[in-house]
N, C-alpha and C positions, 0 to 999 in steps of 0.2 A: 532612543531612550524613552522609557515610559513616564518620566517626570514625577514619579511617586517619591515622596520625601522619606517615608519609612520603608524599610526593606521587608517587614513582615516577620519572617522567620530568622532565627539565628543559628540554624542547624549547620550552615556552612560558613559561619563567621570567621573561622580561623584558617580557612583554605587559602585566602589571598595572602595572609601574613606568612604562611608556611611555604609560599611559592608554588602552590598546587594550581592556582587559578589566576588567570590574568583577565580581569573583567573589562579591559579596554579593547578586547578583540572583537566583541560582538557575537551574537548568537550563531550566525552562519559559519563563522570561522570555528567556533567551538564545536558545533555539530559536525562539520566537515572533517574534523580531526579524527572522528570515529570511522570514517569511510576508508576502506582499503582499496586503492586504485589498482592493485595487482590482481584482484579477484577476476577470474575468468571461467569459462564454461568447463574447463578441465577440473576445476576445484569441486564441482558437484560430485565427482567420483570419490574424492577424498571425504567429503561430508558424509557420503553414504557408508563409508567404512567406520565412522565414529558415532553413528546414531542409527537407531532402528525406527525412529519416528518418521512420518512422511515429510518429504521436503517439498514445500510449496514456495515458489519464487514470487516475491511481490515487486511491483513496479514495472511490470511488462507493459510496453507501449505499442507493440506491433505484432502482427501474425508471425513474422519470422522468428522473433524471440520466443513466442509461445511454442512454436515447433521445435526450436532448439532445446527448450526446457523439457519437452516431452522426449526428445531423442536422447537427452543426457540422463534420463531416468528420474526426473522430478515427478511427483504425484499430482502436481497441479500448479496453477499460476493465479496470481491476483492481478487483474488488469487495473492499474492505478497510476495516476500522475501525482500521487502524494498531495492531493489537494491543490495542485497547480502551483505550489510554492516554488518548486525548483525550476520549472520551465514555463515561462510565460506563453500562454496560448496553446499549451500541450493539450491534446485531445483527452477527454475523460474516458474512464473505463467502459462506460456504456456505449460510447461512440466507436470504440475499437472492437467491441464484442462481435459484431457480424463478420468482419474479416477474419478474426481469430477462429471463430467456429467453422467458417467455410474451409479454412486451411487445415484445421485439425481433422475435420470429417474426411478429407481427401488423404490424410496420412495413414499409411498401413499400420495396423496394430492399435490405432486409437479407438477408445470407446469411453463413454461417460463413466464407466465403472473403474477404469484404470487411470484416468486423468481428469481432474476437476478444474473448472474455470470459475473463479470468483470475480465479481465486479465490485470495485470500490471507487466510486466516483461517477458523477453525472446523474445520480438518483435524486430527484427533487420532489417527487410525489409518489403515492402508492401505485399508480398505473405504471410507473417506470420499473417497479419491481416485477410486475407481471410481464412486461415487455422483455426484460432481461432473461427471465426464466424461459419464456417462449422462444427466445433466440438461442437458448442452450446453456445459460449460466447455471451453475450448481447452486449458488447462493449470492446474495447481494448485501453489501454493507450500506447501512442507512444512517450514518453519523450526522451529516449536515441537516437533513430534515428534523432530526431529533433536537439538535442544537438550536435550530431556528424556532421550533415549537417551544422549547424551554425558555428561550430568550423573550419571545413574544407573549407567551401565555402562562409561563411558569409550569409547575407540576401538572396542572390540568392539561396543558397543551401537549405534553408528552404522553400522558395516559390516554388521551382521546385522539 
């Protein structure tokens, strides 16, 4: 618990009374209720029938899953451990990138034009962005450095 005395907003004040929210369960329990454990690789074919937008799979943690995403018709993957919150000591996206790119380059039909690889995690400084791009990433998420800059130096830290 965050030990704050005031709740701040009252937008959801009636949810608990109406039985919609049980605030005794904790954040992890609440978030996990949105996860469908029955999802599997075969579901990508179904997703492709209901949308025309590119399907990019987030949370890929190994080369094998990146290959499966490519083989099942995804247009890309986001190499991410979701900030390391779910799996203690899980490798970051930038750590997984070399093995993913090596496997994809050996895969028949793969090209950077038909399958993109994004890195979300492990980027701590500007040089990491250049390393990821040189290793084959399409783009790199830079959330943490921005947050750190904002926390340490305010607006000027983010702008510079």
